[in-house]
PyMOL Python script that loads the backbone (N, CA, C, O; Angstrom):
from pymol import cmd

cmd.read_pdbstr("""\
ATOM      1  N   MET A   1      36.358 -15.512  11.384  1.00  0.00           N
ATOM      2  CA  MET A   1      35.429 -15.610  10.289  1.00  0.00           C
ATOM      3  C   MET A   1      34.129 -14.894  10.598  1.00  0.00           C
ATOM      4  O   MET A   1      33.510 -14.324   9.699  1.00  0.00           O
ATOM      5  N   LYS A   2      33.699 -14.913  11.871  1.00  0.00           N
ATOM      6  CA  LYS A   2      32.458 -14.248  12.235  1.00  0.00           C
ATOM      7  C   LYS A   2      32.514 -12.772  11.899  1.00  0.00           C
ATOM      8  O   LYS A   2      31.532 -12.199  11.428  1.00  0.00           O
ATOM      9  N   GLN A   3      33.660 -12.156  12.141  1.00  0.00           N
ATOM     10  CA  GLN A   3      33.810 -10.720  11.937  1.00  0.00           C
ATOM     11  C   GLN A   3      33.618 -10.324  10.477  1.00  0.00           C
ATOM     12  O   GLN A   3      33.092  -9.246  10.201  1.00  0.00           O
ATOM     13  N   ILE A   4      34.025 -11.158   9.553  1.00  0.00           N
ATOM     14  CA  ILE A   4      33.868 -10.849   8.131  1.00  0.00           C
ATOM     15  C   ILE A   4      32.393 -10.758   7.773  1.00  0.00           C
ATOM     16  O   ILE A   4      31.986  -9.829   7.076  1.00  0.00           O
ATOM     17  N   GLY A   5      31.587 -11.705   8.236  1.00  0.00           N
ATOM     18  CA  GLY A   5      30.160 -11.694   7.946  1.00  0.00           C
ATOM     19  C   GLY A   5      29.466 -10.471   8.510  1.00  0.00           C
ATOM     20  O   GLY A   5      28.651  -9.849   7.828  1.00  0.00           O
ATOM     21  N   VAL A   6      29.777 -10.122   9.736  1.00  0.00           N
ATOM     22  CA  VAL A   6      29.170  -8.952  10.365  1.00  0.00           C
ATOM     23  C   VAL A   6      29.629  -7.691   9.657  1.00  0.00           C
ATOM     24  O   VAL A   6      28.833  -6.780   9.430  1.00  0.00           O
ATOM     25  N   SER A   7      30.899  -7.631   9.310  1.00  0.00           N
ATOM     26  CA  SER A   7      31.445  -6.466   8.628  1.00  0.00           C
ATOM     27  C   SER A   7      30.800  -6.290   7.253  1.00  0.00           C
ATOM     28  O   SER A   7      30.451  -5.167   6.887  1.00  0.00           O
ATOM     29  N   LEU A   8      30.635  -7.358   6.489  1.00  0.00           N
ATOM     30  CA  LEU A   8      29.999  -7.282   5.178  1.00  0.00           C
ATOM     31  C   LEU A   8      28.565  -6.796   5.335  1.00  0.00           C
ATOM     32  O   LEU A   8      28.123  -5.918   4.594  1.00  0.00           O
ATOM     33  N   HIS A   9      27.841  -7.357   6.286  1.00  0.00           N
ATOM     34  CA  HIS A   9      26.456  -6.959   6.510  1.00  0.00           C
ATOM     35  C   HIS A   9      26.372  -5.471   6.850  1.00  0.00           C
ATOM     36  O   HIS A   9      25.534  -4.760   6.294  1.00  0.00           O
ATOM     37  N   ALA A  10      27.214  -4.999   7.739  1.00  0.00           N
ATOM     38  CA  ALA A  10      27.204  -3.585   8.137  1.00  0.00           C
ATOM     39  C   ALA A  10      27.571  -2.682   6.959  1.00  0.00           C
ATOM     40  O   ALA A  10      26.925  -1.656   6.745  1.00  0.00           O
ATOM     41  N   ASN A  11      28.595  -3.050   6.199  1.00  0.00           N
ATOM     42  CA  ASN A  11      29.012  -2.236   5.053  1.00  0.00           C
ATOM     43  C   ASN A  11      27.942  -2.180   3.971  1.00  0.00           C
ATOM     44  O   ASN A  11      27.696  -1.116   3.404  1.00  0.00           O
ATOM     45  N   VAL A  12      27.313  -3.290   3.683  1.00  0.00           N
ATOM     46  CA  VAL A  12      26.273  -3.321   2.658  1.00  0.00           C
ATOM     47  C   VAL A  12      25.093  -2.459   3.085  1.00  0.00           C
ATOM     48  O   VAL A  12      24.571  -1.682   2.286  1.00  0.00           O
ATOM     49  N   HIS A  13      24.672  -2.591   4.334  1.00  0.00           N
ATOM     50  CA  HIS A  13      23.516  -1.808   4.794  1.00  0.00           C
ATOM     51  C   HIS A  13      23.837  -0.313   4.887  1.00  0.00           C
ATOM     52  O   HIS A  13      22.963   0.518   4.639  1.00  0.00           O
ATOM     53  N   LYS A  14      25.045   0.031   5.231  1.00  0.00           N
ATOM     54  CA  LYS A  14      25.443   1.442   5.254  1.00  0.00           C
ATOM     55  C   LYS A  14      25.411   2.006   3.836  1.00  0.00           C
ATOM     56  O   LYS A  14      24.930   3.118   3.619  1.00  0.00           O
ATOM     57  N   TRP A  15      25.916   1.250   2.883  1.00  0.00           N
ATOM     58  CA  TRP A  15      25.929   1.676   1.487  1.00  0.00           C
ATOM     59  C   TRP A  15      24.505   1.789   0.945  1.00  0.00           C
ATOM     60  O   TRP A  15      24.186   2.744   0.237  1.00  0.00           O
ATOM     61  N   MET A  16      23.647   0.816   1.273  1.00  0.00           N
ATOM     62  CA  MET A  16      22.248   0.846   0.832  1.00  0.00           C
ATOM     63  C   MET A  16      21.543   2.095   1.353  1.00  0.00           C
ATOM     64  O   MET A  16      20.811   2.751   0.611  1.00  0.00           O
ATOM     65  N   ASP A  17      21.756   2.418   2.595  1.00  0.00           N
ATOM     66  CA  ASP A  17      21.130   3.599   3.186  1.00  0.00           C
ATOM     67  C   ASP A  17      21.600   4.876   2.506  1.00  0.00           C
ATOM     68  O   ASP A  17      20.811   5.799   2.305  1.00  0.00           O
ATOM     69  N   ALA A  18      22.874   4.935   2.151  1.00  0.00           N
ATOM     70  CA  ALA A  18      23.419   6.125   1.501  1.00  0.00           C
ATOM     71  C   ALA A  18      22.808   6.334   0.114  1.00  0.00           C
ATOM     72  O   ALA A  18      22.608   7.475  -0.304  1.00  0.00           O
ATOM     73  N   PHE A  19      22.510   5.250  -0.601  1.00  0.00           N
ATOM     74  CA  PHE A  19      21.946   5.352  -1.943  1.00  0.00           C
ATOM     75  C   PHE A  19      20.431   5.433  -1.952  1.00  0.00           C
ATOM     76  O   PHE A  19      19.849   5.895  -2.933  1.00  0.00           O
ATOM     77  N   GLY A  20      19.788   5.001  -0.900  1.00  0.00           N
ATOM     78  CA  GLY A  20      18.338   5.065  -0.840  1.00  0.00           C
ATOM     79  C   GLY A  20      17.634   3.816  -1.340  1.00  0.00           C
ATOM     80  O   GLY A  20      16.544   3.908  -1.905  1.00  0.00           O
ATOM     81  N   PHE A  21      18.231   2.665  -1.146  1.00  0.00           N
ATOM     82  CA  PHE A  21      17.562   1.418  -1.505  1.00  0.00           C
ATOM     83  C   PHE A  21      16.304   1.251  -0.657  1.00  0.00           C
ATOM     84  O   PHE A  21      16.244   1.704   0.486  1.00  0.00           O
ATOM     85  N   ARG A  22      15.310   0.600  -1.231  1.00  0.00           N
ATOM     86  CA  ARG A  22      14.071   0.352  -0.508  1.00  0.00           C
ATOM     87  C   ARG A  22      13.852  -1.147  -0.378  1.00  0.00           C
ATOM     88  O   ARG A  22      14.233  -1.938  -1.240  1.00  0.00           O
ATOM     89  N   LEU A  23      13.227  -1.499   0.726  1.00  0.00           N
ATOM     90  CA  LEU A  23      12.854  -2.890   0.943  1.00  0.00           C
ATOM     91  C   LEU A  23      11.564  -3.142   0.173  1.00  0.00           C
ATOM     92  O   LEU A  23      10.539  -2.523   0.458  1.00  0.00           O
ATOM     93  N   ASN A  24      11.608  -4.038  -0.792  1.00  0.00           N
ATOM     94  CA  ASN A  24      10.448  -4.335  -1.630  1.00  0.00           C
ATOM     95  C   ASN A  24       9.579  -5.409  -0.999  1.00  0.00           C
ATOM     96  O   ASN A  24       8.353  -5.352  -1.097  1.00  0.00           O
ATOM     97  N   GLY A  25      10.186  -6.364  -0.367  1.00  0.00           N
ATOM     98  CA  GLY A  25       9.433  -7.455   0.240  1.00  0.00           C
ATOM     99  C   GLY A  25      10.301  -8.274   1.163  1.00  0.00           C
ATOM    100  O   GLY A  25      11.527  -8.270   1.059  1.00  0.00           O
ATOM    101  N   SER A  26       9.652  -8.974   2.062  1.00  0.00           N
ATOM    102  CA  SER A  26      10.367  -9.811   3.009  1.00  0.00           C
ATOM    103  C   SER A  26       9.535 -11.071   3.250  1.00  0.00           C
ATOM    104  O   SER A  26       8.324 -11.004   3.464  1.00  0.00           O
ATOM    105  N   GLN A  27      10.205 -12.207   3.210  1.00  0.00           N
ATOM    106  CA  GLN A  27       9.536 -13.476   3.465  1.00  0.00           C
ATOM    107  C   GLN A  27      10.342 -14.263   4.474  1.00  0.00           C
ATOM    108  O   GLN A  27      11.572 -14.285   4.430  1.00  0.00           O
ATOM    109  N   THR A  28       9.629 -14.915   5.391  1.00  0.00           N
ATOM    110  CA  THR A  28      10.297 -15.756   6.376  1.00  0.00           C
ATOM    111  C   THR A  28       9.770 -17.174   6.257  1.00  0.00           C
ATOM    112  O   THR A  28       8.563 -17.414   6.286  1.00  0.00           O
ATOM    113  N   ASN A  29      10.692 -18.095   6.124  1.00  0.00           N
ATOM    114  CA  ASN A  29      10.360 -19.504   6.122  1.00  0.00           C
ATOM    115  C   ASN A  29      10.432 -19.957   7.568  1.00  0.00           C
ATOM    116  O   ASN A  29      11.524 -20.123   8.113  1.00  0.00           O
ATOM    117  N   SER A  30       9.282 -20.159   8.196  1.00  0.00           N
ATOM    118  CA  SER A  30       9.261 -20.483   9.620  1.00  0.00           C
ATOM    119  C   SER A  30       9.857 -21.855   9.918  1.00  0.00           C
ATOM    120  O   SER A  30      10.338 -22.098  11.024  1.00  0.00           O
ATOM    121  N   LYS A  31       9.827 -22.740   8.945  1.00  0.00           N
ATOM    122  CA  LYS A  31      10.394 -24.080   9.142  1.00  0.00           C
ATOM    123  C   LYS A  31      11.914 -24.011   9.333  1.00  0.00           C
ATOM    124  O   LYS A  31      12.461 -24.643  10.237  1.00  0.00           O
ATOM    125  N   ASP A  32      12.593 -23.235   8.471  1.00  0.00           N
ATOM    126  CA  ASP A  32      14.051 -23.111   8.539  1.00  0.00           C
ATOM    127  C   ASP A  32      14.501 -21.863   9.279  1.00  0.00           C
ATOM    128  O   ASP A  32      15.687 -21.699   9.564  1.00  0.00           O
ATOM    129  N   ASN A  33      13.542 -20.971   9.596  1.00  0.00           N
ATOM    130  CA  ASN A  33      13.827 -19.685  10.236  1.00  0.00           C
ATOM    131  C   ASN A  33      14.791 -18.840   9.396  1.00  0.00           C
ATOM    132  O   ASN A  33      15.709 -18.212   9.924  1.00  0.00           O
ATOM    133  N   VAL A  34      14.560 -18.839   8.067  1.00  0.00           N
ATOM    134  CA  VAL A  34      15.363 -18.066   7.131  1.00  0.00           C
ATOM    135  C   VAL A  34      14.496 -16.930   6.583  1.00  0.00           C
ATOM    136  O   VAL A  34      13.385 -17.150   6.099  1.00  0.00           O
ATOM    137  N   THR A  35      15.027 -15.725   6.672  1.00  0.00           N
ATOM    138  CA  THR A  35      14.330 -14.545   6.166  1.00  0.00           C
ATOM    139  C   THR A  35      15.014 -14.080   4.889  1.00  0.00           C
ATOM    140  O   THR A  35      16.237 -13.954   4.843  1.00  0.00           O
ATOM    141  N   THR A  36      14.218 -13.826   3.852  1.00  0.00           N
ATOM    142  CA  THR A  36      14.730 -13.308   2.583  1.00  0.00           C
ATOM    143  C   THR A  36      14.159 -11.914   2.378  1.00  0.00           C
ATOM    144  O   THR A  36      12.942 -11.732   2.328  1.00  0.00           O
ATOM    145  N   ASN A  37      15.042 -10.934   2.259  1.00  0.00           N
ATOM    146  CA  ASN A  37      14.656  -9.550   2.005  1.00  0.00           C
ATOM    147  C   ASN A  37      15.027  -9.194   0.579  1.00  0.00           C
ATOM    148  O   ASN A  37      16.125  -9.505   0.117  1.00  0.00           O
ATOM    149  N   HIS A  38      14.103  -8.538  -0.120  1.00  0.00           N
ATOM    150  CA  HIS A  38      14.324  -8.106  -1.494  1.00  0.00           C
ATOM    151  C   HIS A  38      14.430  -6.586  -1.494  1.00  0.00           C
ATOM    152  O   HIS A  38      13.484  -5.895  -1.114  1.00  0.00           O
ATOM    153  N   TYR A  39      15.579  -6.064  -1.920  1.00  0.00           N
ATOM    154  CA  TYR A  39      15.821  -4.621  -1.980  1.00  0.00           C
ATOM    155  C   TYR A  39      15.927  -4.182  -3.431  1.00  0.00           C
ATOM    156  O   TYR A  39      16.338  -4.954  -4.298  1.00  0.00           O
ATOM    157  N   PHE A  40      15.548  -2.920  -3.687  1.00  0.00           N
ATOM    158  CA  PHE A  40      15.687  -2.419  -5.049  1.00  0.00           C
ATOM    159  C   PHE A  40      15.963  -0.919  -5.057  1.00  0.00           C
ATOM    160  O   PHE A  40      15.655  -0.196  -4.110  1.00  0.00           O
ATOM    161  N   PHE A  41      16.551  -0.488  -6.159  1.00  0.00           N
ATOM    162  CA  PHE A  41      16.793   0.918  -6.457  1.00  0.00           C
ATOM    163  C   PHE A  41      16.771   1.048  -7.967  1.00  0.00           C
ATOM    164  O   PHE A  41      17.599   0.454  -8.658  1.00  0.00           O
ATOM    165  N   GLU A  42      15.824   1.826  -8.484  1.00  0.00           N
ATOM    166  CA  GLU A  42      15.640   1.980  -9.931  1.00  0.00           C
ATOM    167  C   GLU A  42      15.437   0.612 -10.580  1.00  0.00           C
ATOM    168  O   GLU A  42      14.397  -0.012 -10.365  1.00  0.00           O
ATOM    169  N   THR A  43      16.387   0.135 -11.357  1.00  0.00           N
ATOM    170  CA  THR A  43      16.244  -1.164 -12.031  1.00  0.00           C
ATOM    171  C   THR A  43      17.110  -2.245 -11.396  1.00  0.00           C
ATOM    172  O   THR A  43      17.172  -3.361 -11.911  1.00  0.00           O
ATOM    173  N   PHE A  44      17.773  -1.940 -10.296  1.00  0.00           N
ATOM    174  CA  PHE A  44      18.685  -2.891  -9.668  1.00  0.00           C
ATOM    175  C   PHE A  44      18.008  -3.577  -8.489  1.00  0.00           C
ATOM    176  O   PHE A  44      17.439  -2.916  -7.622  1.00  0.00           O
ATOM    177  N   ASN A  45      18.071  -4.889  -8.461  1.00  0.00           N
ATOM    178  CA  ASN A  45      17.483  -5.694  -7.391  1.00  0.00           C
ATOM    179  C   ASN A  45      18.545  -6.582  -6.764  1.00  0.00           C
ATOM    180  O   ASN A  45      19.450  -7.061  -7.447  1.00  0.00           O
ATOM    181  N   PHE A  46      18.429  -6.796  -5.470  1.00  0.00           N
ATOM    182  CA  PHE A  46      19.269  -7.814  -4.844  1.00  0.00           C
ATOM    183  C   PHE A  46      18.566  -8.378  -3.623  1.00  0.00           C
ATOM    184  O   PHE A  46      17.617  -7.794  -3.101  1.00  0.00           O
ATOM    185  N   PHE A  47      19.056  -9.526  -3.183  1.00  0.00           N
ATOM    186  CA  PHE A  47      18.417 -10.257  -2.093  1.00  0.00           C
ATOM    187  C   PHE A  47      19.400 -10.456  -0.950  1.00  0.00           C
ATOM    188  O   PHE A  47      20.608 -10.595  -1.146  1.00  0.00           O
ATOM    189  N   GLU A  48      18.837 -10.464   0.244  1.00  0.00           N
ATOM    190  CA  GLU A  48      19.601 -10.778   1.455  1.00  0.00           C
ATOM    191  C   GLU A  48      18.881 -11.916   2.155  1.00  0.00           C
ATOM    192  O   GLU A  48      17.684 -11.828   2.431  1.00  0.00           O
ATOM    193  N   ARG A  49      19.606 -12.972   2.439  1.00  0.00           N
ATOM    194  CA  ARG A  49      19.050 -14.104   3.189  1.00  0.00           C
ATOM    195  C   ARG A  49      19.783 -14.206   4.510  1.00  0.00           C
ATOM    196  O   ARG A  49      21.013 -14.189   4.554  1.00  0.00           O
ATOM    197  N   SER A  50      19.027 -14.311   5.575  1.00  0.00           N
ATOM    198  CA  SER A  50      19.657 -14.460   6.885  1.00  0.00           C
ATOM    199  C   SER A  50      18.912 -15.515   7.689  1.00  0.00           C
ATOM    200  O   SER A  50      17.691 -15.648   7.611  1.00  0.00           O
ATOM    201  N   LYS A  51      19.673 -16.241   8.443  1.00  0.00           N
ATOM    202  CA  LYS A  51      19.100 -17.277   9.301  1.00  0.00           C
ATOM    203  C   LYS A  51      19.067 -16.742  10.726  1.00  0.00           C
ATOM    204  O   LYS A  51      20.067 -16.230  11.229  1.00  0.00           O
ATOM    205  N   ASN A  52      17.929 -16.864  11.361  1.00  0.00           N
ATOM    206  CA  ASN A  52      17.722 -16.396  12.734  1.00  0.00           C
ATOM    207  C   ASN A  52      17.960 -14.897  12.896  1.00  0.00           C
ATOM    208  O   ASN A  52      18.280 -14.433  13.991  1.00  0.00           O
ATOM    209  N   ASN A  53      17.802 -14.132  11.804  1.00  0.00           N
ATOM    210  CA  ASN A  53      18.016 -12.669  11.822  1.00  0.00           C
ATOM    211  C   ASN A  53      19.364 -12.285  12.417  1.00  0.00           C
ATOM    212  O   ASN A  53      19.480 -11.281  13.120  1.00  0.00           O
ATOM    213  N   ASP A  54      20.362 -13.076  12.133  1.00  0.00           N
ATOM    214  CA  ASP A  54      21.709 -12.854  12.645  1.00  0.00           C
ATOM    215  C   ASP A  54      22.600 -12.334  11.516  1.00  0.00           C
ATOM    216  O   ASP A  54      22.766 -13.021  10.508  1.00  0.00           O
ATOM    217  N   PRO A  55      23.182 -11.126  11.662  1.00  0.00           N
ATOM    218  CA  PRO A  55      24.004 -10.545  10.592  1.00  0.00           C
ATOM    219  C   PRO A  55      25.153 -11.436  10.126  1.00  0.00           C
ATOM    220  O   PRO A  55      25.507 -11.410   8.947  1.00  0.00           O
ATOM    221  N   LYS A  56      25.738 -12.218  11.019  1.00  0.00           N
ATOM    222  CA  LYS A  56      26.860 -13.056  10.591  1.00  0.00           C
ATOM    223  C   LYS A  56      26.409 -14.201   9.690  1.00  0.00           C
ATOM    224  O   LYS A  56      27.230 -14.824   9.018  1.00  0.00           O
ATOM    225  N   ASN A  57      25.100 -14.481   9.673  1.00  0.00           N
ATOM    226  CA  ASN A  57      24.568 -15.524   8.803  1.00  0.00           C
ATOM    227  C   ASN A  57      23.948 -14.968   7.527  1.00  0.00           C
ATOM    228  O   ASN A  57      23.326 -15.714   6.771  1.00  0.00           O
ATOM    229  N   SER A  58      24.106 -13.681   7.275  1.00  0.00           N
ATOM    230  CA  SER A  58      23.522 -13.054   6.083  1.00  0.00           C
ATOM    231  C   SER A  58      24.329 -13.388   4.836  1.00  0.00           C
ATOM    232  O   SER A  58      25.559 -13.422   4.850  1.00  0.00           O
ATOM    233  N   LYS A  59      23.594 -13.631   3.763  1.00  0.00           N
ATOM    234  CA  LYS A  59      24.205 -13.844   2.447  1.00  0.00           C
ATOM    235  C   LYS A  59      23.465 -12.953   1.464  1.00  0.00           C
ATOM    236  O   LYS A  59      22.248 -12.788   1.544  1.00  0.00           O
ATOM    237  N   PHE A  60      24.222 -12.382   0.535  1.00  0.00           N
ATOM    238  CA  PHE A  60      23.651 -11.469  -0.444  1.00  0.00           C
ATOM    239  C   PHE A  60      23.792 -12.062  -1.839  1.00  0.00           C
ATOM    240  O   PHE A  60      24.760 -12.760  -2.140  1.00  0.00           O
ATOM    241  N   LEU A  61      22.808 -11.773  -2.682  1.00  0.00           N
ATOM    242  CA  LEU A  61      22.809 -12.233  -4.058  1.00  0.00           C
ATOM    243  C   LEU A  61      22.276 -11.099  -4.919  1.00  0.00           C
ATOM    244  O   LEU A  61      21.235 -10.518  -4.612  1.00  0.00           O
ATOM    245  N   CYS A  62      22.983 -10.786  -5.990  1.00  0.00           N
ATOM    246  CA  CYS A  62      22.513  -9.762  -6.921  1.00  0.00           C
ATOM    247  C   CYS A  62      22.676 -10.286  -8.340  1.00  0.00           C
ATOM    248  O   CYS A  62      23.094 -11.425  -8.549  1.00  0.00           O
ATOM    249  N   PHE A  63      22.345  -9.448  -9.307  1.00  0.00           N
ATOM    250  CA  PHE A  63      22.368  -9.859 -10.703  1.00  0.00           C
ATOM    251  C   PHE A  63      23.135  -8.839 -11.518  1.00  0.00           C
ATOM    252  O   PHE A  63      23.061  -7.639 -11.254  1.00  0.00           O
ATOM    253  N   ASP A  64      23.870  -9.315 -12.510  1.00  0.00           N
ATOM    254  CA  ASP A  64      24.599  -8.388 -13.378  1.00  0.00           C
ATOM    255  C   ASP A  64      23.654  -7.835 -14.442  1.00  0.00           C
ATOM    256  O   ASP A  64      22.461  -8.135 -14.436  1.00  0.00           O
ATOM    257  N   ALA A  65      24.183  -7.042 -15.337  1.00  0.00           N
ATOM    258  CA  ALA A  65      23.363  -6.378 -16.365  1.00  0.00           C
ATOM    259  C   ALA A  65      22.703  -7.380 -17.312  1.00  0.00           C
ATOM    260  O   ALA A  65      21.733  -7.035 -17.988  1.00  0.00           O
ATOM    261  N   TYR A  66      23.205  -8.603 -17.373  1.00  0.00           N
ATOM    262  CA  TYR A  66      22.655  -9.620 -18.265  1.00  0.00           C
ATOM    263  C   TYR A  66      21.727 -10.593 -17.542  1.00  0.00           C
ATOM    264  O   TYR A  66      21.245 -11.554 -18.142  1.00  0.00           O
ATOM    265  N   GLY A  67      21.480 -10.350 -16.274  1.00  0.00           N
ATOM    266  CA  GLY A  67      20.582 -11.204 -15.506  1.00  0.00           C
ATOM    267  C   GLY A  67      21.234 -12.408 -14.867  1.00  0.00           C
ATOM    268  O   GLY A  67      20.546 -13.246 -14.285  1.00  0.00           O
ATOM    269  N   GLU A  68      22.544 -12.511 -14.962  1.00  0.00           N
ATOM    270  CA  GLU A  68      23.261 -13.622 -14.330  1.00  0.00           C
ATOM    271  C   GLU A  68      23.410 -13.341 -12.838  1.00  0.00           C
ATOM    272  O   GLU A  68      23.687 -12.210 -12.438  1.00  0.00           O
ATOM    273  N   SER A  69      23.225 -14.367 -12.024  1.00  0.00           N
ATOM    274  CA  SER A  69      23.334 -14.174 -10.582  1.00  0.00           C
ATOM    275  C   SER A  69      24.790 -14.068 -10.144  1.00  0.00           C
ATOM    276  O   SER A  69      25.671 -14.746 -10.672  1.00  0.00           O
ATOM    277  N   ILE A  70      25.014 -13.199  -9.166  1.00  0.00           N
ATOM    278  CA  ILE A  70      26.352 -12.959  -8.636  1.00  0.00           C
ATOM    279  C   ILE A  70      26.291 -13.092  -7.123  1.00  0.00           C
ATOM    280  O   ILE A  70      25.614 -12.296  -6.472  1.00  0.00           O
ATOM    281  N   PRO A  71      26.976 -14.073  -6.543  1.00  0.00           N
ATOM    282  CA  PRO A  71      27.035 -14.121  -5.083  1.00  0.00           C
ATOM    283  C   PRO A  71      27.924 -12.975  -4.592  1.00  0.00           C
ATOM    284  O   PRO A  71      29.020 -12.773  -5.114  1.00  0.00           O
ATOM    285  N   VAL A  72      27.466 -12.245  -3.612  1.00  0.00           N
ATOM    286  CA  VAL A  72      28.187 -11.083  -3.111  1.00  0.00           C
ATOM    287  C   VAL A  72      29.083 -11.520  -1.959  1.00  0.00           C
ATOM    288  O   VAL A  72      28.605 -11.905  -0.892  1.00  0.00           O
ATOM    289  N   LYS A  73      30.386 -11.454  -2.194  1.00  0.00           N
ATOM    290  CA  LYS A  73      31.354 -11.819  -1.164  1.00  0.00           C
ATOM    291  C   LYS A  73      32.022 -10.586  -0.574  1.00  0.00           C
ATOM    292  O   LYS A  73      32.689 -10.663   0.458  1.00  0.00           O
ATOM    293  N   SER A  74      31.837  -9.438  -1.243  1.00  0.00           N
ATOM    294  CA  SER A  74      32.376  -8.180  -0.738  1.00  0.00           C
ATOM    295  C   SER A  74      31.471  -7.044  -1.202  1.00  0.00           C
ATOM    296  O   SER A  74      30.660  -7.220  -2.112  1.00  0.00           O
ATOM    297  N   LEU A  75      31.609  -5.906  -0.589  1.00  0.00           N
ATOM    298  CA  LEU A  75      30.833  -4.737  -0.993  1.00  0.00           C
ATOM    299  C   LEU A  75      31.165  -4.357  -2.431  1.00  0.00           C
ATOM    300  O   LEU A  75      30.299  -3.865  -3.155  1.00  0.00           O
ATOM    301  N   LEU A  76      32.389  -4.577  -2.848  1.00  0.00           N
ATOM    302  CA  LEU A  76      32.800  -4.262  -4.212  1.00  0.00           C
ATOM    303  C   LEU A  76      32.015  -5.074  -5.245  1.00  0.00           C
ATOM    304  O   LEU A  76      31.680  -4.548  -6.307  1.00  0.00           O
ATOM    305  N   ASP A  77      31.718  -6.334  -4.959  1.00  0.00           N
ATOM    306  CA  ASP A  77      30.904  -7.152  -5.870  1.00  0.00           C
ATOM    307  C   ASP A  77      29.542  -6.502  -6.098  1.00  0.00           C
ATOM    308  O   ASP A  77      29.069  -6.402  -7.230  1.00  0.00           O
ATOM    309  N   LEU A  78      28.927  -6.067  -5.015  1.00  0.00           N
ATOM    310  CA  LEU A  78      27.610  -5.441  -5.101  1.00  0.00           C
ATOM    311  C   LEU A  78      27.674  -4.106  -5.828  1.00  0.00           C
ATOM    312  O   LEU A  78      26.824  -3.813  -6.668  1.00  0.00           O
ATOM    313  N   GLN A  79      28.668  -3.306  -5.511  1.00  0.00           N
ATOM    314  CA  GLN A  79      28.808  -1.998  -6.153  1.00  0.00           C
ATOM    315  C   GLN A  79      29.077  -2.132  -7.651  1.00  0.00           C
ATOM    316  O   GLN A  79      28.532  -1.369  -8.449  1.00  0.00           O
ATOM    317  N   THR A  80      29.899  -3.080  -8.031  1.00  0.00           N
ATOM    318  CA  THR A  80      30.205  -3.296  -9.445  1.00  0.00           C
ATOM    319  C   THR A  80      28.950  -3.667 -10.221  1.00  0.00           C
ATOM    320  O   THR A  80      28.685  -3.104 -11.284  1.00  0.00           O
ATOM    321  N   ALA A  81      28.181  -4.606  -9.700  1.00  0.00           N
ATOM    322  CA  ALA A  81      26.943  -5.010 -10.363  1.00  0.00           C
ATOM    323  C   ALA A  81      25.960  -3.844 -10.420  1.00  0.00           C
ATOM    324  O   ALA A  81      25.273  -3.666 -11.426  1.00  0.00           O
ATOM    325  N   PHE A  82      25.884  -3.057  -9.361  1.00  0.00           N
ATOM    326  CA  PHE A  82      24.972  -1.922  -9.314  1.00  0.00           C
ATOM    327  C   PHE A  82      25.328  -0.881 -10.380  1.00  0.00           C
ATOM    328  O   PHE A  82      24.461  -0.452 -11.141  1.00  0.00           O
ATOM    329  N   PHE A  83      26.591  -0.478 -10.435  1.00  0.00           N
ATOM    330  CA  PHE A  83      26.980   0.562 -11.386  1.00  0.00           C
ATOM    331  C   PHE A  83      26.911   0.087 -12.833  1.00  0.00           C
ATOM    332  O   PHE A  83      26.624   0.884 -13.726  1.00  0.00           O
ATOM    333  N   GLU A  84      27.167  -1.187 -13.081  1.00  0.00           N
ATOM    334  CA  GLU A  84      26.984  -1.735 -14.428  1.00  0.00           C
ATOM    335  C   GLU A  84      25.506  -1.682 -14.827  1.00  0.00           C
ATOM    336  O   GLU A  84      25.168  -1.342 -15.961  1.00  0.00           O
ATOM    337  N   ASN A  85      24.634  -2.023 -13.876  1.00  0.00           N
ATOM    338  CA  ASN A  85      23.200  -2.009 -14.141  1.00  0.00           C
ATOM    339  C   ASN A  85      22.714  -0.582 -14.405  1.00  0.00           C
ATOM    340  O   ASN A  85      21.973  -0.349 -15.360  1.00  0.00           O
ATOM    341  N   ILE A  86      23.116   0.354 -13.582  1.00  0.00           N
ATOM    342  CA  ILE A  86      22.678   1.747 -13.709  1.00  0.00           C
ATOM    343  C   ILE A  86      23.226   2.348 -15.007  1.00  0.00           C
ATOM    344  O   ILE A  86      22.552   3.168 -15.631  1.00  0.00           O
ATOM    345  N   SER A  87      24.417   1.961 -15.419  1.00  0.00           N
ATOM    346  CA  SER A  87      24.996   2.529 -16.651  1.00  0.00           C
ATOM    347  C   SER A  87      24.240   2.062 -17.894  1.00  0.00           C
ATOM    348  O   SER A  87      24.371   2.670 -18.956  1.00  0.00           O
ATOM    349  N   GLN A  88      23.460   1.004 -17.780  1.00  0.00           N
ATOM    350  CA  GLN A  88      22.687   0.493 -18.914  1.00  0.00           C
ATOM    351  C   GLN A  88      21.413   1.300 -19.155  1.00  0.00           C
ATOM    352  O   GLN A  88      20.767   1.138 -20.191  1.00  0.00           O
ATOM    353  N   LEU A  89      21.044   2.171 -18.207  1.00  0.00           N
ATOM    354  CA  LEU A  89      19.799   2.955 -18.357  1.00  0.00           C
ATOM    355  C   LEU A  89      19.905   3.992 -19.448  1.00  0.00           C
ATOM    356  O   LEU A  89      18.949   4.727 -19.696  1.00  0.00           O
TER     357      LEU A  89
END
""", "prot")
cmd.dss("prot")
cmd.show_as("cartoon", "prot")
cmd.util.cbc("prot")
cmd.orient("prot")
């Protein structure tokens, strides 16, 4: 199970770098040691939450074209939401 989390984190970040996503903001809750990063590209936003800055503990959340939240369980989930959002421009 650990490998899936690390693999998802690596694939998402590789894809983000290829498209040119930018880090908009980062917040760390020192009590829980959870960091939330907000990334964006054009009109598409998504969040990454990680505990102890460990890739296997990263979780991603994005939004579809209607503003509904989508938990990202695979790179395909993120790509689908991204291309739907971009096609609305």
